[in-house]
C-alpha positions in Angstrom: 19.4 -9.8 -3.2 22.7 -10.2 -2.7 23.6 -8.0 0.8 27.2 -6.4 -0.6 29.7 -6.8 2.5 33.3 -4.5 2.9 35.9 -6.1 5.5 37.4 -3.7 7.0 40.1 -5.6 9.8 42.7 -3.8 11.2 44.4 -3.3 15.0 42.4 0.4 15.2 45.0 1.7 17.9 43.7 3.7 18.4 40.5 4.4 14.9 41.2 8.0 12.6 40.4 10.1 10.6 42.0 8.1 7.7 40.2 5.1 8.9 36.9 6.8 8.6 38.1 8.3 5.1 39.5 5.1 3.4 36.1 3.1 4.6 33.4 6.2 3.3 35.4 6.2 -0.5 35.5 1.6 -0.3 31.9 1.8 0.9 30.8 4.8 -2.4 33.2 3.4 -5.1 32.0 -0.4 -4.4 28.3 0.2 -4.0 28.5 -1.6 -0.5 25.5 -2.1 1.9 27.7 -2.4 5.1 31.4 -2.5 6.0 32.3 -4.4 8.7 34.9 -3.1 11.2 36.7 -6.0 12.3 39.5 -5.0 15.2 41.7 -7.8 15.1 41.8 -10.3 18.3 44.9 -11.8 18.5 47.3 -11.3 14.9 49.4 -13.4 14.1 51.8 -11.0 13.0 51.4 -7.6 14.7 51.7 -7.3 18.6 48.7 -4.7 19.7 49.2 -3.0 22.8 45.8 -1.9 23.5 43.3 -5.1 24.9 40.7 -6.0 22.4 37.5 -4.5 24.3 39.2 -1.1 24.5 39.8 -0.9 20.3 36.3 -2.9 20.0 35.0 0.1 21.3 36.5 2.7 20.1 35.7 2.2 16.7 32.5 1.7 18.1 32.5 5.5 19.3 34.6 6.6 16.0 32.1 5.0 13.5 28.6 6.3 15.6 25.9 7.8 12.8 27.4 6.1 10.0 24.6 3.3 8.8 26.5 1.3 7.0 29.3 1.1 8.9 29.1 -1.9 12.0 31.5 -3.0 14.3 31.9 -6.9 14.3 33.6 -8.9 17.2 34.6 -11.5 15.0 38.3 -11.7 15.6 38.2 -10.1 18.6 36.0 -13.1 20.7 38.3 -16.1 18.7 40.7 -17.2 20.3 44.2 -18.0 18.7 46.3 -16.6 16.3 43.5 -14.4 14.2 43.4 -15.0 10.2 41.9 -13.1 7.3 40.4 -16.9 6.2 38.8 -17.7 9.4 37.0 -14.4 9.5 36.0 -15.1 6.2 34.4 -18.6 7.0 33.2 -17.4 10.0 31.3 -14.7 8.4 29.9 -16.4 5.7 27.9 -18.6 8.5 27.0 -15.1 9.8 26.2 -14.0 7.0 24.8 -17.1 4.4 24.7 -15.5 0.1 26.6 -12.9 1.4 29.2 -11.0 -1.0 33.3 -10.2 0.7 35.0 -7.7 0.0 38.5 -7.6 2.2 39.3 -3.4 1.9 42.7 -3.3 2.8 45.8 -1.2 2.6 48.6 -1.3 -0.6 51.2 -1.8 1.8 48.9 -5.2 3.5 48.4 -5.9 -0.2 52.2 -6.1 -1.0 52.5 -9.4 1.5 49.0 -11.0 0.6 51.2 -13.9 -0.7 52.5 -14.5 2.5 48.7 -14.6 4.3 47.8 -17.9 5.8 45.6 -20.3 3.2 46.4 -16.9 1.1 45.1 -18.7 -2.4 41.4 -19.8 -0.8 40.7 -16.5 0.5 41.4 -14.8 -3.2 39.0 -17.4 -4.8 36.5 -16.8 -2.1 36.9 -13.4 -1.7 37.1 -9.9 -3.9 39.9 -7.4 -2.7 39.7 -3.9 -2.5 43.5 -1.9 -1.8 43.1 1.1 -0.4 45.8 3.7 -2.4 47.2 6.4 -1.5 47.5 8.8 -3.9 51.2 9.3 -4.8 52.2 6.0 -3.9 53.0 3.5 -6.7 50.6 0.8 -7.6 51.9 -3.2 -7.1 50.2 -4.3 -9.7 47.1 -7.3 -8.7 44.6 -9.4 -10.9 42.4 -7.4 -13.3 39.5 -8.0 -10.7 41.0 -6.2 -7.9 39.7 -2.9 -7.4 41.9 0.5 -6.6 40.8 3.4 -4.2 42.0 6.1 -4.5 42.2 8.7 -1.2 43.9 11.8 -0.5 47.4 11.4 1.1 46.6 12.4 5.3 49.8 11.7 7.2 47.8 10.5 9.9 48.7 7.3 11.6 47.2 5.1 14.5 51.3 4.9 15.3 52.0 8.8 15.4 48.7 9.4 17.4 49.8 7.2 20.0 53.0 8.7 20.0 51.4 12.2 20.6 49.1 11.2 23.1 52.7 10.4 25.2 54.1 13.0 24.6 51.1 15.7 25.1 50.3 16.0 21.7 47.4 17.3 20.5 45.6 15.1 18.5 43.1 17.4 17.7 40.8 16.4 14.2 43.4 13.8 13.9 40.4 11.3 15.5 36.9 11.6 16.3 36.2 13.6 19.6 34.6 11.1 20.7 37.6 8.4 20.5 39.9 11.4 21.8 37.5 11.9 25.2 37.5 7.8 25.5 41.1 7.7 25.3 41.7 10.4 27.8 38.6 9.1 30.0 40.8 5.6 30.0 44.6 6.9 30.6 45.6 4.8 26.6 48.5 5.6 25.9 50.2 6.8 28.4 53.5 5.7 29.9 51.9 4.4 33.3 49.2 1.9 31.0 
């Protein structure tokens, strides 16, 4: 039987409840066996301030207890820029015969044409777009799956800003992640 794997990449700086809800809904609606959480290594289009080691560990803590979720170091361990097509090629070697679905936000879907080798990527994978209720859908191929999630006003940027200002992030991120951030003094002015 073919393994159905969702590829959920991002900086996860830090992972928050919106990420967890999106991944869980995608797993259910797409009938995925596994959702691989793939923290970005050296992103070609986005600067990430927190080390990949911290981000991998925060994801590991965030997904603990969900048997369908796994963290993958495929991008974290690769030198040079991180491109989704390279991630897919590496995972095809790790899990031969698997069916991959790239899970991404509608903001990322809107830029898919500018991605490295995007035509090849679209030919090799299915795509599921996390769509926030109330947002406008951008047209896509009929094979594109839309995953509706509740509009949750939580972002990694807002979490980092609240940490820096001394605000609370309780109920925004898992407690294990909050403890890790505090113990490692992440998102402070002297980081």
